[in-house]
BADOVEX-651786 format. One record per residue (C-alpha): residue in three letters; x, y, z. Coordinates in steps of 0.02 Angstrom, whole numbers, always signed. Layout:
N
['ALA',[X,Y,Z]]
...
END
This chain:
672
['MET',[+604,-977,+1087]]
['VAL',[+429,-919,+1038]]
['TRP',[+377,-890,+1218]]
['GLY',[+542,-804,+1255]]
['GLY',[+522,-693,+1103]]
['MET',[+347,-643,+1159]]
['ALA',[+409,-588,+1330]]
['GLU',[+570,-506,+1269]]
['ASN',[+486,-403,+1133]]
['ALA',[+342,-350,+1243]]
['MET',[+469,-288,+1371]]
['PHE',[+560,-190,+1237]]
['ALA',[+395,-117,+1175]]
['LEU',[+371,-38,+1347]]
['ALA',[+542,+44,+1333]]
['SER',[+537,+107,+1153]]
['GLY',[+425,+188,+1023]]
['GLY',[+286,+297,+1090]]
['PHE',[+325,+257,+1271]]
['LEU',[+508,+307,+1257]]
['ALA',[+462,+464,+1159]]
['SER',[+333,+515,+1288]]
['PHE',[+452,+475,+1433]]
['ALA',[+590,+578,+1350]]
['LEU',[+474,+726,+1321]]
['ALA',[+422,+719,+1504]]
['LEU',[+607,+724,+1552]]
['GLY',[+628,+880,+1443]]
['ALA',[+723,+803,+1297]]
['ASN',[+747,+895,+1132]]
['ASN',[+744,+815,+959]]
['LEU',[+929,+771,+960]]
['GLN',[+916,+690,+1131]]
['ILE',[+762,+592,+1078]]
['GLY',[+859,+533,+925]]
['ILE',[+1006,+479,+1034]]
['LEU',[+892,+383,+1152]]
['ALA',[+811,+294,+1004]]
['ALA',[+984,+257,+930]]
['LEU',[+1074,+190,+1084]]
['PRO',[+996,+15,+1089]]
['TYR',[+1056,-11,+910]]
['ILE',[+1218,+84,+892]]
['THR',[+1290,-10,+1040]]
['GLN',[+1273,-169,+937]]
['VAL',[+1451,-139,+875]]
['ILE',[+1493,-236,+1034]]
['GLN',[+1443,-387,+930]]
['LEU',[+1620,-388,+859]]
['PRO',[+1700,-460,+1018]]
['ALA',[+1542,-561,+1049]]
['ILE',[+1566,-647,+880]]
['LEU',[+1741,-696,+931]]
['ALA',[+1679,-761,+1099]]
['VAL',[+1546,-870,+1015]]
['GLU',[+1672,-935,+888]]
['LYS',[+1798,-975,+1025]]
['PHE',[+1688,-1053,+1160]]
['ARG',[+1549,-1116,+1043]]
['ARG',[+1418,-1114,+1182]]
['ARG',[+1281,-991,+1134]]
['LYS',[+1166,-1028,+1281]]
['ALA',[+1303,-1009,+1412]]
['LEU',[+1353,-840,+1341]]
['GLY',[+1184,-773,+1291]]
['ILE',[+1063,-814,+1432]]
['PRO',[+1158,-723,+1571]]
['ALA',[+1178,-573,+1456]]
['ALA',[+991,-575,+1422]]
['TYR',[+950,-568,+1608]]
['VAL',[+1068,-419,+1635]]
['THR',[+999,-333,+1480]]
['ASN',[+823,-332,+1552]]
['LEU',[+875,-295,+1732]]
['LEU',[+954,-131,+1676]]
['TRP',[+781,-61,+1636]]
['ILE',[+756,-47,+1825]]
['PRO',[+885,+94,+1849]]
['ALA',[+813,+176,+1693]]
['GLY',[+643,+176,+1775]]
['MET',[+717,+243,+1939]]
['VAL',[+782,+404,+1857]]
['PRO',[+628,+511,+1901]]
['PHE',[+637,+453,+2083]]
['VAL',[+818,+505,+2112]]
['MET',[+840,+656,+1997]]
['ALA',[+750,+819,+1964]]
['THR',[+634,+813,+1813]]
['PRO',[+625,+886,+1688]]
['GLY',[+811,+913,+1680]]
['SER',[+965,+882,+1574]]
['VAL',[+1049,+775,+1708]]
['ALA',[+902,+654,+1710]]
['ILE',[+909,+638,+1521]]
['LEU',[+1096,+605,+1524]]
['ALA',[+1071,+473,+1659]]
['LEU',[+940,+385,+1553]]
['MET',[+1058,+388,+1404]]
['ALA',[+1199,+314,+1509]]
['VAL',[+1092,+170,+1571]]
['ILE',[+1025,+129,+1397]]
['GLY',[+1200,+138,+1324]]
['PHE',[+1272,+21,+1457]]
['ARG',[+1126,-97,+1430]]
['GLY',[+1173,-108,+1246]]
['ILE',[+1336,-199,+1287]]
['PHE',[+1242,-348,+1358]]
['ALA',[+1104,-338,+1227]]
['ALA',[+1234,-355,+1089]]
['THR',[+1305,-512,+1170]]
['TRP',[+1132,-590,+1185]]
['ASN',[+1085,-545,+1006]]
['THR',[+1245,-621,+936]]
['ALA',[+1219,-784,+1030]]
['TRP',[+1033,-787,+983]]
['VAL',[+1062,-762,+796]]
['SER',[+1190,-901,+788]]
['TRP',[+1082,-1014,+896]]
['MET',[+928,-990,+787]]
['SER',[+1026,-1016,+625]]
['ASP',[+1058,-1196,+682]]
['LEU',[+888,-1222,+763]]
['VAL',[+775,-1174,+616]]
['PRO',[+790,-1265,+447]]
['LYS',[+831,-1144,+307]]
['SER',[+689,-1214,+202]]
['ALA',[+562,-1157,+331]]
['VAL',[+632,-993,+397]]
['GLY',[+496,-889,+314]]
['SER',[+352,-990,+386]]
['TYR',[+432,-1010,+558]]
['TYR',[+474,-827,+583]]
['GLY',[+306,-777,+511]]
['LYS',[+214,-882,+640]]
['ARG',[+333,-827,+778]]
['TRP',[+302,-644,+740]]
['VAL',[+114,-671,+746]]
['TYR',[+129,-725,+928]]
['VAL',[+258,-590,+967]]
['MET',[+157,-449,+890]]
['SER',[-3,-510,+973]]
['THR',[+83,-500,+1142]]
['ILE',[+153,-327,+1102]]
['VAL',[-21,-267,+1053]]
['ALA',[-100,-328,+1215]]
['VAL',[+38,-259,+1327]]
['SER',[+45,-92,+1236]]
['ILE',[-142,-63,+1248]]
['ALA',[-144,-102,+1434]]
['ALA',[+10,+5,+1466]]
['SER',[-57,+156,+1370]]
['PHE',[-219,+156,+1469]]
['PHE',[-120,+140,+1631]]
['VAL',[-14,+292,+1585]]
['ASP',[-169,+391,+1538]]
['TRP',[-256,+343,+1701]]
['TRP',[-103,+381,+1809]]
['THR',[-73,+548,+1723]]
['ALA',[-252,+601,+1755]]
['ASN',[-255,+547,+1938]]
['ALA',[-76,+566,+2002]]
['PRO',[-33,+702,+2128]]
['PHE',[+53,+859,+2065]]
['GLY',[+228,+825,+2000]]
['GLN',[+208,+636,+1992]]
['PRO',[+133,+596,+1820]]
['ILE',[+306,+548,+1755]]
['TYR',[+311,+402,+1878]]
['ALA',[+192,+308,+1762]]
['TYR',[+339,+267,+1648]]
['SER',[+444,+213,+1797]]
['PHE',[+310,+91,+1852]]
['LEU',[+296,+23,+1675]]
['LEU',[+483,-12,+1662]]
['ILE',[+504,-86,+1836]]
['GLY',[+345,-189,+1827]]
['GLY',[+391,-249,+1653]]
['VAL',[+561,-311,+1712]]
['LEU',[+486,-406,+1859]]
['THR',[+366,-499,+1743]]
['LEU',[+417,-498,+1560]]
['GLY',[+601,-459,+1585]]
['PHE',[+632,-613,+1693]]
['SER',[+519,-732,+1598]]
['GLY',[+596,-698,+1425]]
['PRO',[+770,-769,+1458]]
['THR',[+695,-906,+1567]]
['PHE',[+589,-971,+1423]]
['ALA',[+735,-957,+1300]]
['ALA',[+845,-1057,+1419]]
['GLY',[+727,-1203,+1397]]
['ALA',[+760,-1215,+1210]]
['LYS',[+880,-1344,+1143]]
['GLU',[+1048,-1284,+1080]]
['PRO',[+1119,-1384,+935]]
['LEU',[+1303,-1410,+971]]
['MET',[+1420,-1311,+861]]
['PRO',[+1552,-1420,+780]]
['PRO',[+1732,-1391,+837]]
['ALA',[+1805,-1234,+760]]
['PRO',[+1913,-1276,+609]]
['ASP',[+2094,-1232,+629]]
['SER',[+2098,-1114,+482]]
['GLY',[+2239,-1006,+546]]
['LYS',[+2136,-850,+511]]
['SER',[+2164,-696,+614]]
['VAL',[+2028,-605,+708]]
['SER',[+2022,-467,+579]]
['SER',[+2011,-586,+432]]
['THR',[+1865,-678,+515]]
['LEU',[+1768,-515,+530]]
['ILE',[+1817,-449,+359]]
['GLU',[+1776,-610,+266]]
['PRO',[+1588,-570,+252]]
['LEU',[+1631,-403,+170]]
['LYS',[+1743,-490,+43]]
['ASP',[+1601,-603,-9]]
['ARG',[+1535,-504,-158]]
['ASN',[+1355,-558,-145]]
['PHE',[+1345,-540,+44]]
['SER',[+1425,-369,+36]]
['HIS',[+1278,-309,-71]]
['LEU',[+1163,-361,+71]]
['VAL',[+1271,-274,+202]]
['ARG',[+1269,-110,+104]]
['PHE',[+1082,-119,+79]]
['LEU',[+1049,-155,+262]]
['PHE',[+1152,-6,+319]]
['VAL',[+1079,+120,+196]]
['TRP',[+900,+59,+218]]
['SER',[+913,+59,+408]]
['PHE',[+989,+233,+407]]
['ALA',[+861,+305,+285]]
['SER',[+706,+231,+366]]
['ASN',[+762,+278,+542]]
['LEU',[+787,+458,+496]]
['ALA',[+598,+460,+506]]
['ILE',[+527,+311,+603]]
['PRO',[+580,+363,+780]]
['PHE',[+497,+532,+756]]
['PHE',[+325,+470,+703]]
['ALA',[+267,+461,+884]]
['VAL',[+352,+627,+928]]
['TYR',[+266,+708,+778]]
['MET',[+94,+649,+836]]
['LEU',[+124,+695,+1017]]
['SER',[+199,+868,+989]]
['LYS',[+140,+934,+819]]
['LEU',[-30,+851,+806]]
['GLY',[-65,+858,+994]]
['TYR',[-129,+679,+1007]]
['SER',[-136,+596,+1179]]
['LEU',[-28,+445,+1219]]
['PRO',[-174,+321,+1209]]
['VAL',[-214,+385,+1034]]
['VAL',[-32,+368,+981]]
['ILE',[-16,+195,+1056]]
['GLY',[-186,+148,+983]]
['LEU',[-125,+191,+809]]
['THR',[+36,+96,+842]]
['VAL',[-67,-53,+898]]
['LEU',[-171,-41,+739]]
['SER',[-9,-52,+642]]
['GLN',[+47,-200,+746]]
['ILE',[-118,-291,+721]]
['THR',[-98,-268,+534]]
['SER',[+78,-338,+549]]
['VAL',[+10,-491,+639]]
['ILE',[-115,-522,+499]]
['PHE',[+11,-499,+359]]
['MET',[+148,-602,+439]]
['ARG',[+45,-752,+383]]
['VAL',[+46,-681,+207]]
['TRP',[+229,-629,+193]]
['GLY',[+302,-788,+274]]
['PRO',[+231,-919,+154]]
['LEU',[+252,-798,+9]]
['ALA',[+438,-779,+51]]
['ASP',[+456,-969,+52]]
['ARG',[+378,-979,-122]]
['VAL',[+455,-830,-212]]
['GLY',[+608,-789,-105]]
['SER',[+646,-666,+34]]
['LYS',[+723,-535,-81]]
['PRO',[+564,-500,-185]]
['VAL',[+460,-488,-26]]
['LEU',[+588,-371,+53]]
['SER',[+589,-264,-105]]
['MET',[+399,-251,-105]]
['SER',[+378,-217,+80]]
['ALA',[+521,-90,+85]]
['SER',[+449,+7,-63]]
['LEU',[+279,+7,+23]]
['TYR',[+361,+77,+180]]
['LEU',[+436,+217,+75]]
['LEU',[+261,+260,+15]]
['VAL',[+208,+267,+197]]
['ILE',[+350,+385,+242]]
['ALA',[+311,+497,+93]]
['ALA',[+130,+512,+150]]
['TRP',[+171,+591,+320]]
['PRO',[+200,+771,+257]]
['PHE',[+23,+770,+188]]
['THR',[-52,+748,+361]]
['THR',[-38,+938,+384]]
['LEU',[-64,+1073,+253]]
['PRO',[+20,+1158,+350]]
['ASP',[-94,+1125,+501]]
['PRO',[-202,+974,+543]]
['TYR',[-363,+968,+442]]
['TRP',[-518,+859,+428]]
['PHE',[-429,+718,+337]]
['THR',[-277,+710,+453]]
['LEU',[-336,+571,+568]]
['PRO',[-409,+461,+427]]
['LEU',[-247,+481,+329]]
['ILE',[-139,+438,+479]]
['THR',[-249,+285,+510]]
['VAL',[-221,+225,+331]]
['ILE',[-35,+262,+349]]
['HIS',[-24,+152,+503]]
['VAL',[-117,+9,+417]]
['PHE',[+4,+7,+271]]
['ALA',[+151,+36,+388]]
['GLY',[+103,-123,+480]]
['ILE',[+92,-221,+317]]
['ALA',[+261,-155,+261]]
['ALA',[+347,-177,+429]]
['ALA',[+291,-359,+437]]
['GLY',[+377,-396,+271]]
['VAL',[+536,-301,+315]]
['LEU',[+554,-376,+489]]
['LEU',[+525,-551,+424]]
['THR',[+638,-548,+270]]
['VAL',[+788,-446,+331]]
['GLY',[+837,-588,+448]]
['THR',[+786,-733,+336]]
['LEU',[+876,-660,+185]]
['ALA',[+1039,-651,+283]]
['LEU',[+1014,-832,+338]]
['LYS',[+989,-888,+157]]
['VAL',[+1136,-791,+84]]
['ALA',[+1264,-833,+220]]
['PRO',[+1380,-978,+169]]
['GLU',[+1350,-1145,+253]]
['GLY',[+1453,-1165,+412]]
['LYS',[+1498,-980,+424]]
['GLU',[+1334,-913,+488]]
['THR',[+1397,-833,+649]]
['PRO',[+1518,-704,+577]]
['PHE',[+1413,-673,+421]]
['LEU',[+1248,-648,+513]]
['SER',[+1330,-543,+647]]
['VAL',[+1410,-426,+519]]
['ALA',[+1238,-407,+438]]
['SER',[+1164,-370,+609]]
['ILE',[+1299,-242,+645]]
['ALA',[+1266,-154,+479]]
['THR',[+1080,-149,+518]]
['ASN',[+1101,-87,+695]]
['VAL',[+1231,+45,+652]]
['GLY',[+1112,+113,+520]]
['ILE',[+968,+111,+644]]
['GLY',[+1081,+195,+773]]
['VAL',[+1153,+332,+663]]
['GLY',[+986,+372,+579]]
['PRO',[+893,+442,+731]]
['ILE',[+1043,+547,+785]]
['VAL',[+1058,+628,+613]]
['GLY',[+869,+641,+608]]
['GLY',[+868,+732,+775]]
['LEU',[+998,+856,+714]]
['MET',[+897,+884,+555]]
['ALA',[+735,+904,+651]]
['ASP',[+811,+1041,+760]]
['PHE',[+887,+1125,+607]]
['PHE',[+725,+1123,+506]]
['SER',[+614,+1167,+655]]
['VAL',[+635,+1352,+613]]
['ARG',[+633,+1330,+424]]
['GLY',[+497,+1291,+299]]
['LEU',[+454,+1272,+116]]
['GLU',[+282,+1310,+45]]
['VAL',[+210,+1299,-129]]
['ALA',[+30,+1357,-148]]
['LEU',[-101,+1389,-282]]
['ARG',[-179,+1562,-261]]
['TRP',[-335,+1629,-347]]
['THR',[-372,+1814,-343]]
['ALA',[-527,+1904,-404]]
['PRO',[-614,+2072,-374]]
['ALA',[-738,+1988,-258]]
['GLY',[-605,+1896,-161]]
['GLY',[-492,+1746,-179]]
['PHE',[-423,+1591,-97]]
['GLU',[-260,+1499,-77]]
['PHE',[-233,+1311,-79]]
['PRO',[-68,+1241,-12]]
['VAL',[+5,+1110,-130]]
['ILE',[+166,+1076,-34]]
['SER',[+204,+1130,+143]]
['LEU',[+361,+1063,+224]]
['ALA',[+421,+1113,+396]]
['GLY',[+517,+1029,+536]]
['TYR',[+488,+841,+532]]
['ASP',[+418,+850,+355]]
['PHE',[+595,+875,+289]]
['LEU',[+649,+716,+379]]
['PHE',[+513,+617,+295]]
['ALA',[+557,+685,+122]]
['ILE',[+744,+653,+143]]
['ALA',[+712,+478,+211]]
['PHE',[+604,+440,+59]]
['VAL',[+742,+491,-64]]
['LEU',[+878,+394,+28]]
['GLY',[+763,+243,+39]]
['LEU',[+747,+241,-150]]
['ALA',[+936,+235,-162]]
['SER',[+942,+86,-45]]
['LEU',[+821,-13,-154]]
['ASN',[+942,+6,-299]]
['LEU',[+1075,-79,-192]]
['LEU',[+958,-226,-162]]
['ILE',[+943,-261,-348]]
['ALA',[+1124,-322,-358]]
['LEU',[+1096,-454,-223]]
['GLN',[+1070,-633,-285]]
['GLU',[+962,-754,-186]]
['GLU',[+948,-936,-236]]
['GLY',[+772,-976,-293]]
['GLU',[+710,-796,-302]]
['VAL',[+584,-746,-435]]
['PRO',[+568,-576,-520]]
['ARG',[+482,-442,-417]]
['GLY',[+341,-424,-544]]
['ILE',[+296,-607,-530]]
['ALA',[+301,-598,-340]]
['LEU',[+185,-448,-348]]
['ALA',[+67,-547,-460]]
['GLU',[+72,-688,-332]]
['LEU',[+25,-564,-196]]
['SER',[-115,-490,-301]]
['ALA',[-182,-662,-337]]
['GLY',[-200,-699,-152]]
['GLY',[-87,-851,-151]]
['SER',[-127,-938,-317]]
['SER',[-2,-1048,-405]]
['LEU',[+154,-952,-452]]
['SER',[+172,-1031,-622]]
['ARG',[-3,-977,-670]]
['MET',[+21,-801,-605]]
['VAL',[+162,-761,-727]]
['SER',[+19,-710,-842]]
['SER',[-89,-567,-781]]
['VAL',[-226,-474,-873]]
['PRO',[-136,-424,-1034]]
['GLY',[-198,-258,-1099]]
['LEU',[-363,-276,-1010]]
['GLY',[-335,-232,-827]]
['ALA',[-401,-69,-765]]
['LEU',[-240,-54,-665]]
['SER',[-153,-16,-830]]
['ALA',[-273,+126,-867]]
['PHE',[-198,+300,-884]]
['SER',[-224,+363,-708]]
['VAL',[-181,+201,-619]]
['GLY',[-34,+170,-735]]
['TYR',[+48,+329,-676]]
['LEU',[+3,+292,-495]]
['LYS',[+95,+126,-505]]
['ARG',[+255,+219,-548]]
['VAL',[+256,+291,-372]]
['PRO',[+370,+180,-265]]
['GLY',[+262,+66,-159]]
['ALA',[+98,+107,-247]]
['ASP',[+101,-55,-346]]
['VAL',[+121,-152,-184]]
['ALA',[-21,-55,-104]]
['LEU',[-133,-99,-252]]
['GLY',[-76,-280,-240]]
['VAL',[-118,-285,-55]]
['THR',[-290,-213,-91]]
['ALA',[-318,-346,-225]]
['TYR',[-262,-482,-103]]
['GLN',[-384,-421,+29]]
['LEU',[-528,-411,-96]]
['ALA',[-498,-589,-158]]
['ALA',[-483,-651,+21]]
['SER',[-646,-564,+70]]
['THR',[-747,-638,-73]]
['ARG',[-667,-808,-48]]
['ALA',[-714,-807,+136]]
['ALA',[-889,-746,+96]]
['ALA',[-922,-879,-34]]
['SER',[-852,-1019,+73]]
['THR',[-985,-992,+207]]
['THR',[-1135,-1009,+91]]
['SER',[-1259,-1152,+94]]
['ARG',[-1258,-1288,-38]]
['GLY',[-1444,-1288,-76]]
['VAL',[-1539,-1236,-231]]
['ALA',[-1519,-1052,-184]]
['LEU',[-1329,-1064,-189]]
['ALA',[-1307,-940,-333]]
['ALA',[-1416,-809,-248]]
['ASP',[-1326,-837,-83]]
['VAL',[-1154,-818,-165]]
['GLY',[-1214,-665,-258]]
['ARG',[-1273,-579,-100]]
['ARG',[-1114,-618,-5]]
['VAL',[-998,-565,-146]]
['HIS',[-1100,-406,-167]]
['ARG',[-1083,-368,+19]]
['ALA',[-896,-409,+23]]
['MET',[-863,-297,-128]]
['GLU',[-967,-157,-55]]
['GLU',[-857,-157,+100]]
['ALA',[-695,-176,+2]]
['ILE',[-721,-32,-120]]
['GLU',[-777,+99,+6]]
['GLU',[-601,+171,+6]]
['VAL',[-574,+154,-183]]
['GLN',[-584,+327,-258]]
['ASP',[-584,+286,-445]]
['VAL',[-702,+138,-458]]
['ARG',[-740,+174,-640]]
['ASP',[-559,+145,-693]]
['LEU',[-540,-5,-577]]
['GLY',[-704,-94,-618]]
['LEU',[-628,-233,-723]]
['GLU',[-490,-271,-599]]
['LEU',[-609,-269,-450]]
['ALA',[-729,-389,-538]]
['ARG',[-584,-504,-584]]
['HIS',[-518,-520,-406]]
['ALA',[-691,-536,-329]]
['THR',[-749,-677,-443]]
['ARG',[-581,-764,-434]]
['GLY',[-589,-765,-244]]
['ALA',[-765,-836,-246]]
['MET',[-714,-973,-368]]
['GLU',[-566,-1023,-261]]
['ALA',[-687,-1044,-116]]
['GLY',[-801,-1143,-232]]
['ASP',[-664,-1273,-246]]
['GLU',[-743,-1350,-90]]
['LEU',[-896,-1394,-195]]
['VAL',[-807,-1495,-329]]
['GLY',[-900,-1657,-355]]
['HIS',[-1073,-1581,-325]]
['MET',[-1152,-1571,-498]]
['GLY',[-1207,-1394,-534]]
['GLN',[-1136,-1324,-373]]
['VAL',[-975,-1252,-448]]
['GLY',[-1076,-1179,-590]]
['GLN',[-1194,-1097,-466]]
['VAL',[-1044,-1021,-376]]
['ALA',[-984,-949,-542]]
['ARG',[-1158,-882,-582]]
['GLY',[-1177,-804,-411]]
['ALA',[-1002,-727,-416]]
['VAL',[-1038,-644,-584]]
['LEU',[-1208,-582,-528]]
['GLY',[-1146,-512,-363]]
['SER',[-990,-427,-428]]
['VAL',[-1067,-349,-584]]
['ARG',[-1222,-289,-491]]
['MET',[-1114,-208,-358]]
['LEU',[-1005,-120,-486]]
['SER',[-1155,-62,-587]]
['THR',[-1206,+43,-438]]
['SER',[-1030,+115,-418]]
['ALA',[-1006,+208,-582]]
['ALA',[-900,+67,-657]]
['ASP',[-917,+26,-841]]
['ASP',[-1038,-121,-860]]
['LEU',[-943,-200,-1004]]
['ASP',[-779,-188,-906]]
['ALA',[-864,-269,-756]]
['LEU',[-927,-413,-864]]
['GLN',[-757,-439,-943]]
['GLY',[-671,-438,-774]]
['ALA',[-799,-560,-702]]
['GLY',[-773,-677,-850]]
['TYR',[-585,-670,-827]]
['GLY',[-597,-702,-639]]
['VAL',[-711,-855,-646]]
['ILE',[-598,-942,-772]]
['GLN',[-440,-894,-677]]
['GLY',[-511,-957,-512]]
['ALA',[-582,-1115,-590]]
['ALA',[-419,-1155,-681]]
['HIS',[-315,-1129,-524]]
['THR',[-422,-1251,-425]]
['GLY',[-453,-1381,-561]]
['GLN',[-641,-1354,-577]]
['ASP',[-751,-1403,-724]]
['LEU',[-723,-1262,-851]]
['VAL',[-869,-1315,-961]]
['GLU',[-990,-1300,-816]]
['VAL',[-914,-1135,-759]]
['VAL',[-926,-1057,-934]]
['ASP',[-1106,-1115,-956]]
['TYR',[-1166,-1040,-790]]
['ALA',[-1064,-880,-811]]
['LEU',[-1144,-848,-981]]
['GLN',[-1314,-881,-903]]
['ALA',[-1276,-747,-774]]
['ALA',[-1228,-625,-913]]
['ARG',[-1395,-655,-999]]
['ASP',[-1486,-627,-834]]
['LEU',[-1394,-462,-809]]
['SER',[-1419,-395,-985]]
['GLY',[-1591,-320,-951]]
['GLU',[-1535,-241,-785]]
['LEU',[-1385,-160,-869]]
['GLY',[-1479,-98,-1023]]
['LEU',[-1381,-214,-1138]]
['THR',[-1435,-343,-1264]]
['GLU',[-1398,-524,-1223]]
['GLU',[-1272,-525,-1366]]
['GLU',[-1180,-374,-1293]]
['ALA',[-1176,-447,-1117]]
['THR',[-1120,-622,-1167]]
['SER',[-992,-554,-1290]]
['ALA',[-914,-444,-1154]]
['LEU',[-906,-589,-1032]]
['ALA',[-835,-703,-1167]]
['ALA',[-696,-576,-1197]]
['GLY',[-636,-596,-1019]]
['VAL',[-661,-785,-1024]]
['LEU',[-553,-804,-1179]]
['ARG',[-416,-690,-1119]]
['ALA',[-406,-782,-953]]
['ALA',[-401,-948,-1044]]
['ARG',[-261,-888,-1158]]
['ALA',[-160,-828,-1008]]
['GLU',[-182,-997,-922]]
['GLY',[-116,-1097,-1071]]
['GLU',[-165,-1195,-1225]]
['GLU',[-254,-1334,-1131]]
['THR',[-368,-1212,-1040]]
['LEU',[-398,-1112,-1199]]
['ALA',[-452,-1268,-1294]]
['ALA',[-572,-1320,-1156]]
['VAL',[-650,-1147,-1147]]
['GLN',[-668,-1130,-1335]]
['GLU',[-758,-1297,-1339]]
['ALA',[-875,-1240,-1199]]
['LEU',[-927,-1079,-1286]]
['PRO',[-1087,-1095,-1391]]
['ASP',[-1063,-1098,-1579]]
['ASP',[-1189,-958,-1605]]
['LEU',[-1103,-840,-1481]]
['ILE',[-1041,-678,-1558]]
['LEU',[-859,-686,-1506]]
['PRO',[-752,-529,-1487]]
['ASP',[-594,-511,-1591]]
['THR',[-459,-568,-1470]]
['GLN',[-327,-630,-1591]]
['GLY',[-230,-469,-1578]]
['LEU',[-195,-501,-1395]]
['THR',[-65,-635,-1426]]
['ASP',[+82,-515,-1442]]
['THR',[+18,-414,-1294]]
['ASP',[+10,-573,-1189]]
['ALA',[+189,-617,-1234]]
['GLN',[+250,-443,-1193]]
['GLN',[+158,-442,-1025]]
['VAL',[+231,-611,-975]]
['GLN',[+406,-554,-1025]]
['GLU',[+389,-394,-921]]
END
């Protein structure tokens, strides 16, 4: 099934996204026609209704699905033949392409229905997150490789083809893809085992009652409504990203595909994050986080022009694609797994198929409505600008500039927010609150029970500016992802150090270098200094878990992590006392999570604070007191046992900060 998925999805990548948009533009399609082409593979999934009945009646998924899969892929050949037999650009050619894609959808729906039911029996529910996460890594890796090669082929052919023949590049892609990927996908899938479905119970239910039953299930109906609204809202915008870059921004196809590939590579990386996280905290919290991050991505598109492309357009679009890949990985993974978990035992086929229909109808209707809106707003605009006038001259700065596709992105964002409210009502067995799941993400995979407590009242992420930023949908997830990456970077850096006498210096240099790379894109380092130090030192300490049992080694890791992180932040306009507090918090948090010797860690961390005092222009008492503040607060958040061990490790003559007032704050933070 993994090999089949790699081939099937790579084939579909050649016939969708940037390739389909570019093919459609070459055929002379307008926005509405592009929207219809993007919608047809999904809106035709309503054919799943009779396919559900066929699966329930014959109970042989492989016999029904594999032939349909072969026909589904073979029909890309007549789609690729359109430029050879019809005049292009032209409306007849576009209608012919629509007809082929629409007819193909009938067989695709049959294959999808059989596949979903097949996989629901093949993959244990306890491992769906991990399995699909690993599967998508292989699938997305294949899509990336095929897409890159195909984009360069199209660019080469377009530059070298005789007059009137550049459009044939897309024909060769489709036909060649069918002859290789299109045939191999179903062939691989046919080799998978099919668990036998038990005989259908003689329930006496009618066809209509079988299909309506999932909608009568109160909990499952919440999922169905969310899937439809989310799919509709997001696909008002998603199919037009490539069109926007090709037409409005004037990017070439290799650039557009390159950005898409960047997004896909990010998806591959984060599939290995979202999958295990979904198994630990539930699919619903991960879906909520990744969907809200995708809304932030959609909302960022109007700012790529003000109202025309500017110097920051390409960097912004690059960042957008990175976060889009992260978000898409979470959404793709959890939409299917959540339906598997919520569907009643023994009734997976009708329940999962109804969920699939709701998703595909939303995906199908969204681009059509989006195409109509894009044509309507193409001659309309909204601008809000700041203007300064003076006798010697003046200037004008556009604050908001919406035109054409920008309206789609704004409307999609608003509707997406509404869909997230529908998700709240859904109940998933074993799910944890979204805030705790976000803390788990920010912690880079630490124990969930320990991550209920965060940095109460201390974190720079609760500072005024960042506090308001986190109210923007998806911004908290973006900050969590950044924290995850920072912890992972320092953990990887520290884990490659030597174990000799120069361990602390080696860790310090590597943590310094990792932080330097990680904070290049952080704009407000001063407000984020404490949080950056916390995640950096925590990551290094988690790597230092490998050194447990080597006397002095774990302490040297703690000392090096404090030295490296605080020195880096001292050169980046961060507050030195905040950096020391964050470093103290991080070393205790990392040490507690990995069961390291807290006495040794505290001793070496304080030694690092004393070493840094002269460099920072602080007294030893000021430096050690600041670090002790973070140490004590981390210990309190970890529990009474950790707090007692840390208090015993602190020297009696140390001037301790007043931290008693944090107790109520801690309780409030945990409750939130």
